[in-house]
N, C-alpha and C positions, 0 to 999 in steps of 0.2 A: 346297566344294570338298571334297573327302577327305581325311581324318587318319589316316593310319596303319591306312590299307584300313579305316573302318569309319564305314560312312552315318552324317547324325544321319538323326532318326524324320521329317523331311520331306521330307531327301532322299532315302529309302525312300519314301515316299509318293510319291513325282513316277516314281519308278522303277515300281513298280508299277500307279500307271495306266496314263503306257505299255503295259506286256505286256500289260497289258486288254487298250488298246486291239488291239496288235500281232497278238498271240494271231489262233490258225485263217486269218489271210490268208496268199490262196497266195502261190505268188514272186513273180509278174508281178505282184500287187497290191503286195507291198513295190516292184518296182521300175518302178513307177507312180511312189508317194509317192514315191521317193529323184529320181525323174524331172523329181517337179512341184517340187525346191522349186527347180534350178536357174533363172537369168535367159537369155531370149530375147531374142533378136535380132527385126527384125519388119521382112518386105522382103515388098509389090507386087508380080508375079508378074502378068505376062500372056501369058507362050510358056512351050516347054519349058524345064525349070531344070534344073538338076545341086544338091543341095543338102550343103550342108554341121550334120554332126549340133548339135544346138541350135536347130536356127534353122524359127522359125516363120511361115509366109511366108502371103496375104491372096492364093489367087489366083483370080484375071478372067479365064474362060470367060467372058466376058461373045462373044466374039466364033468365039474356039475352040474346041478341043480341048484338050485342055496335058496333057504329058510331065513327072510330079514324079520323077527319078533319084534313088536313097537315097546315104546315103554307101558307100563302096564295103570301109572298112575301118574298120566303128564294130566301137567297144568298146558291154559290156553297158551299160544302163544310158542310152544314147545316143536322146537322143527325138527324134521332127519333128513338130510344126504345120500341118497345113495346117483355113483356112478359105476357104472358099465368099464371097467378094470382092460374088457381084454377085449375088449367087441365084438361076443359071444352071447348075449344074451335069449339073442337071438332063437342057438342051439341049446342053450341052456338056459332053460329061464329062473326069475328071483322072484320068489313067493309075498311079497308083503302081509303078514300076521296084525291081525285089527288091538288083537289080547284085551278083547273084552269092549273092545271101541270099534262103532262103523269106519268104516274108511271110504271119501265121497260121501254116504247117506246110507251106505249098503255095513251086510257083516259080509262080506264076500270079503274072499282074499282081494287082492290087487297084484295081477300078475306083472313083469317089467319087459316083455322079450322083443322090446330093438334095440338091434344091434348101438356101439354106441354112444347109448341115449344116458338121462341124465334126471332122478326128481328125487323134489322135493315133496319133504311132508309137513305140515302143520294140524299144528292141534287148535279146532278150533269149539273142539266139544259140544253138546246135542245132540243134534239126529248126524248131522255131520259129523263129525267125530275129528279124523285126520282128511287131510282134504288135499290132496293130489296135483301137486304143479310136477306137469310132462317136457 
């Protein structure tokens, strides 16, 4: 606890240590760090799905391609995680739709087509929209 606006030496050391690790991080890295601390629900899907912010989906494309539609009104820092449930994304792709927002700065859909992969999408707002981390 800080008393009279003065840090103890231990608190000052903790603050310096935190700042040392944060210095030089890009905004998107900070958003990823913040979003990674949020708990996620996990849902298994095998068909086209509209997701909510904070969702974690195990996406099964073993029998057909799947379209995932991102939230219509996301907030900066919102996160969605997608996992290849059966290792079949190369055979049947996952198409991620931005739902009126760019993905990686482009109005194009994101195609996930690598078996056994995982994608994290963080909403950065602005022209970038959703930023994917594959």
